[in-house]
N, C-alpha and C positions, 0 to 999 in steps of 0.2 A: 646053648642053654633051652631052657623049654618053660615058656610058661603057660599059664592058660589066658587065651585071651576071648573075652566074652564066652565063656565055658568051653571053647575047646583049644587043645592040646598046639602049640604053636611055637617051632624054634626059630630061632635068631641068635646071632651075635648080639656081644656084648654091646646094649642100649641104652639109650638112656629114652624116657614116653614121647619128647617130642622129638628121637629119631625116630622112632618106631613110628610114631604118628604120619612124619615126611616118607616114610616107606611104602607105609599102606595108602599114601597120597592124600591125606584125609586133613592135613595138619592147620588146613585153610577154614575147615568149618569148626560151628559155634557147637562146643557139646562139653560134657563135663565127663573126667576120668577118674576113677575109683583102682584104688592098687588095695589089695586085701582088707576090702571093705571100707578104706580108708579114703575119700575125697579129696584130691590132690589140687591147691589151687594153681592156674594155668602159668603164675609165675617158678613154680617149682618144677616144671614140665624140661623142663632143658637141664636142671639139675641132677633129679632122681633116676637113679641107674638100676634099672629092673637086676632080680635076682632070679634064681633057677628056683623057680616053684611058684613066682610069684600070681597073684589072681587078679586082671587087669580085667575090668568093663569101661565100653567107649560107650555114653550115654549121647545120644541124638538128642535134639531138642525138636521137637515136633509141633508144630501149629496147626490149631485148629479154630473152629468156629461154630 
């Protein structure tokens, strides 16, 4: 299937958000995830199964001062 990941086409097998983050080796980072403009709670990342055409945005937290 194909999703949009931060605005770019990305092909993958059926996957949950958590599995995608693990594949990208970023599951340990502090971040927010939005799918089709809806922010998903971290507790739902392992449950939400991505669908063909989903738009996924991974939002990193950046500290500043």
